[in-house]
matplotlib code that plots the C-alpha trace (Angstrom):
import matplotlib.pyplot as plt

x = [-11.1, -11.1, -9.1, -8.6, -7.2, -6.4, -4.1, -2.6, -1.1, 2.6, 3.5, 7.0, 10.0, 10.0, 12.1, 10.7, 7.1, 8.6, 10.5, 7.8, 5.5, 7.7, 8.9, 7.3, 6.7, 4.6, 2.6, 2.1, 1.3, -1.1, -2.8, -2.5, -6.9, -6.4, -3.5, -1.2, 2.0, 4.6, 6.0, 7.8, 10.5, 11.6, 9.9, 11.1, 13.1, 13.2, 11.6, 13.5, 13.6, 12.8, 12.0, 8.9, 7.1, 3.9, 1.4, -0.9, -4.0, -7.3, -10.1, -13.9, -13.5, -10.2, -7.0, -5.6, -2.1, -1.0, 2.7, 3.8, 6.8, 8.4, 8.4, 8.9, 11.3, 12.0, 13.4, 12.0, 9.5, 7.5, 7.5, 4.9, 4.3, 2.0, 0.6, 2.2, -0.8, -3.3, -6.8, -7.0, -7.1, -4.4, -3.3, -0.9, -0.7, 1.4, 3.0, 3.8, 5.3, 5.5, 7.8, 6.5, 8.1, 6.9, 4.6, 4.5, 1.7, 1.3, -1.1, -2.3, -3.5, -4.7, -6.0, -7.3, -9.2, -11.2, -11.9, -14.6, -15.8, -19.3, -19.8, -16.1, -17.5, -20.8, -18.2, -16.4, -19.5, -21.4, -18.5, -14.9, -14.0, -15.0, -13.4, -10.2, -10.0, -11.1, -7.9, -5.6, -7.2, -6.2, -2.6, -2.0, -3.5, -1.1, 1.9, 0.8, 0.8, 4.5, 5.6, 5.0, 5.6, 9.0, 8.3, 9.1, 12.5, 11.6, 10.2, 12.8]
y = [-11.6, -7.8, -5.6, -1.6, 0.8, 3.7, 7.1, 9.6, 12.5, 13.8, 17.1, 15.3, 13.9, 10.0, 9.0, 10.9, 9.3, 6.1, 5.8, 7.6, 4.5, 1.8, 3.6, 1.4, 5.1, 6.7, 3.4, 3.8, 7.6, 6.8, 4.3, 5.9, 5.3, 1.9, 1.3, 0.1, -1.0, -2.8, -5.5, -8.2, -7.8, -4.8, -2.6, 1.0, 2.7, 1.4, -2.2, -4.1, -6.8, -9.4, -8.3, -8.7, -7.3, -8.2, -5.5, -5.3, -3.5, -2.8, -3.5, -4.0, -3.9, -7.2, -7.0, -8.9, -9.1, -9.7, -10.4, -9.3, -9.7, -7.6, -9.7, -7.4, -4.4, -1.8, 1.4, 4.1, 2.8, 0.2, -2.8, -4.8, -6.5, -10.4, -11.3, -14.8, -14.9, -12.9, -12.8, -12.8, -15.4, -14.1, -10.2, -8.4, -4.8, -3.1, 0.4, 2.3, 5.1, 7.5, 10.6, 13.7, 17.3, 18.5, 15.6, 11.9, 9.9, 7.3, 3.9, 1.2, -2.2, -3.9, -7.6, -9.4, -12.9, -12.9, -16.0, -17.6, -18.5, -17.7, -15.8, -13.5, -13.0, -11.5, -9.5, -7.8, -7.0, -5.2, -3.2, -5.0, -3.1, 0.1, -0.6, -1.5, 1.2, 3.8, 3.0, 2.9, 6.8, 7.4, 6.1, 7.9, 11.3, 11.0, 10.6, 12.7, 15.8, 14.2, 14.0, 17.9, 19.6, 19.5, 16.4, 14.1, 15.1, 13.8, 10.8, 9.3]
z = [-8.2, -7.5, -9.0, -7.7, -10.0, -8.1, -10.0, -8.5, -10.0, -7.1, -7.8, -6.5, -8.3, -9.2, -6.9, -4.2, -4.5, -5.4, -1.8, -0.1, -1.4, 0.0, 3.3, 6.2, 8.3, 5.9, 5.5, 9.5, 9.6, 6.8, 8.7, 11.9, 11.9, 11.9, 14.5, 12.0, 13.4, 11.6, 13.9, 11.9, 9.4, 8.2, 10.5, 9.3, 6.5, 2.8, 1.6, -0.5, -3.2, -1.1, 2.0, 4.2, 7.0, 8.8, 9.6, 12.9, 12.5, 13.7, 10.4, 11.3, 15.2, 14.9, 15.5, 12.4, 11.5, 7.8, 5.8, 2.1, 0.6, -2.1, -5.0, -8.0, -8.1, -11.5, -9.3, -9.5, -12.0, -10.3, -7.0, -6.0, -2.7, -2.6, 1.0, 2.3, 5.3, 6.4, 6.4, 2.5, 0.5, -1.7, -2.9, -4.9, -5.0, -7.7, -7.3, -10.9, -11.3, -14.1, -14.5, -16.8, -16.8, -13.1, -11.5, -10.9, -12.0, -9.4, -10.5, -7.9, -8.9, -6.2, -7.0, -4.3, -2.8, 0.0, 1.5, 2.6, -0.5, -1.8, 1.4, 0.6, -2.7, -1.4, 1.3, -1.7, -3.9, -0.1, 1.2, 1.5, -2.3, -1.1, 2.2, 0.7, -2.3, 0.5, 1.9, -0.5, -1.5, 2.3, 1.9, -1.5, -0.6, 2.7, -0.1, -2.1, 0.7, 2.3, -1.0, -1.8, 0.9, 2.6, 5.0, 2.5, 4.4, 7.5, 6.2, 4.1]

ax = plt.figure().add_subplot(projection="3d")
ax.plot(x, y, z, "-o")
ax.set_aspect("equal")
plt.show()
């Protein structure tokens, strides 16, 4: 099961980073290139413990739907979302936040299992892990850019 770990240092307070990371609106901004939209469950604002959101996006030329639920929550230090329905066999995305004097270290741990057994494992090695890492990095760059500017006030 592949594990992607990404650390992003953001020059902003921990609460702002935490809230931007669970913002449905910011997520849609960060995934504009996949036309990702929240279509069911929580479709705007800040997602909370126990809430679900269904995303629709275009990946690999196909429109796909993915439903996730927030399964763990310790504001402003941690939350996790897990897939309930979608193209993966399973996934868990952990979001960790650690404050320092002038910044927040945001750490993503994304563990997933592709469907289709051996074929999924081959897809992981050939392209899927790289693709998912790039998506997460783009999302984090958007969070960082908005958190470090005045634009966060428009999103939160």
